C-alpha positions as CSV (number, residue, x, y, z in Angstrom):
1,M,-6.9,5.5,10.4
2,N,-8.4,5.2,7.0
3,K,-8.8,7.8,4.2
4,A,-12.1,9.2,5.6
5,D,-10.4,9.7,9.0
6,L,-7.5,11.4,7.3
7,I,-9.8,13.8,5.6
8,D,-11.6,14.5,8.9
9,A,-8.3,15.2,10.6
10,L,-7.1,17.5,7.9
11,G,-10.4,19.3,7.5
12,G,-9.8,21.6,10.4
13,R,-6.3,22.5,9.3
14,L,-7.3,23.2,5.7
15,G,-10.6,25.0,6.2
16,G,-13.1,22.2,5.5
17,K,-13.5,18.6,4.5
18,K,-14.0,19.4,0.8
19,R,-10.6,21.1,0.7
20,A,-8.9,18.3,2.6
21,Q,-10.5,15.7,0.3
22,D,-9.4,17.6,-2.8
23,A,-5.9,18.0,-1.5
24,I,-5.5,14.3,-0.5
25,E,-7.0,13.1,-3.8
26,A,-4.6,15.3,-5.8
27,I,-1.5,14.2,-3.8
28,F,-2.5,10.5,-4.2
29,D,-3.1,11.0,-7.9
30,V,0.3,12.5,-8.5
31,I,2.1,9.8,-6.5
32,I,0.2,7.0,-8.2
33,R,0.8,8.3,-11.7
34,E,4.5,9.0,-11.2
35,V,5.2,5.6,-9.6
36,A,3.1,3.8,-12.3
37,H,5.3,5.3,-15.0
38,G,8.4,4.1,-13.2
39,G,9.3,7.3,-11.4
40,R,10.0,8.0,-7.8
41,V,8.4,10.5,-5.4
42,T,10.5,11.5,-2.5
43,I,9.0,13.4,0.4
44,T,11.8,14.6,2.8
45,G,11.2,13.4,6.3
46,F,8.5,11.0,5.2
47,G,9.8,8.6,2.7
48,A,10.1,7.6,-1.0
49,F,7.5,6.0,-3.1
50,E,8.9,3.9,-6.0
51,C,8.3,1.0,-8.3
52,A,10.0,-2.3,-7.4
53,D,10.3,-5.2,-9.9
54,R,9.7,-8.7,-8.8
55,A,11.3,-11.5,-10.8
56,A,9.5,-14.5,-12.1
57,R,9.6,-17.4,-9.6
58,V,8.1,-20.8,-8.9
59,G,5.5,-20.9,-6.0
60,R,3.4,-23.7,-4.6
61,N,-0.3,-24.1,-4.7
62,P,-1.2,-24.4,-0.9
63,L,-4.0,-26.8,-1.5
64,T,-2.3,-29.3,-3.9
65,G,1.4,-28.6,-3.3
66,Q,1.9,-28.4,-7.1
67,P,4.5,-25.9,-8.4
68,V,3.0,-22.8,-10.0
69,R,4.9,-20.3,-12.2
70,I,4.5,-16.8,-10.9
71,E,5.0,-14.1,-13.6
72,P,7.3,-11.1,-13.1
73,T,5.5,-8.0,-11.9
74,A,6.0,-4.5,-10.7
75,V,4.8,-3.4,-7.3
76,P,4.6,-0.1,-5.4
77,K,7.0,0.3,-2.5
78,L,7.4,2.9,0.3
79,R,10.8,3.3,1.8
80,P,10.3,5.3,5.0
81,G,12.6,8.2,5.7
82,T,15.0,8.4,8.7
83,A,12.8,10.8,10.7
84,F,9.7,8.7,10.1
85,K,11.4,5.6,11.3
86,G,12.8,7.4,14.3
87,Y,9.3,8.7,15.3
88,V,7.8,5.2,15.0
89,A,10.6,3.6,17.0
90,D,10.3,6.3,19.8
91,P,7.0,8.3,19.7
92,K,8.2,10.4,22.6
93,T,10.6,12.2,20.2
94,L,7.6,13.6,18.2
95,P,7.6,17.4,18.5
96,K,5.0,18.7,21.1
97,A,4.1,21.6,18.8
98,G,4.4,22.1,15.1
99,L,4.6,19.6,12.3
100,A,6.5,16.3,12.6
101,S,7.4,16.2,8.9
102,V,9.2,19.5,8.7
103,R,12.9,19.2,8.0
104,A,15.2,20.0,10.9
105,S,16.9,22.9,9.0
106,V,13.5,24.5,8.3
107,A,12.2,24.0,11.9
108,A,15.4,25.6,13.3
109,T,14.8,28.8,11.3
110,A,11.1,29.0,12.2
């Protein structure tokens, strides 16, 4: 599934493709900006987006075998939540009705 497919899938739930696109764009923008500034975005039941630092290291040029210095860098990282990992490991545990990302305590009161 790509971004366009995601917009199509959410369009029916949110009352149109334009609303779905605006919602997705806004969510992605907030996540990207927060992580780019060194912050962390945690979505309970889904995971945490954060910035991970990679140290400088020596790599090898695959064509020549010569050592190449690789500069330190920061990369985005997603650490999946426990519920997300559980659903991927055993898709049969996904709820038949309702949302998969709702916290158990919220789902029990609904």
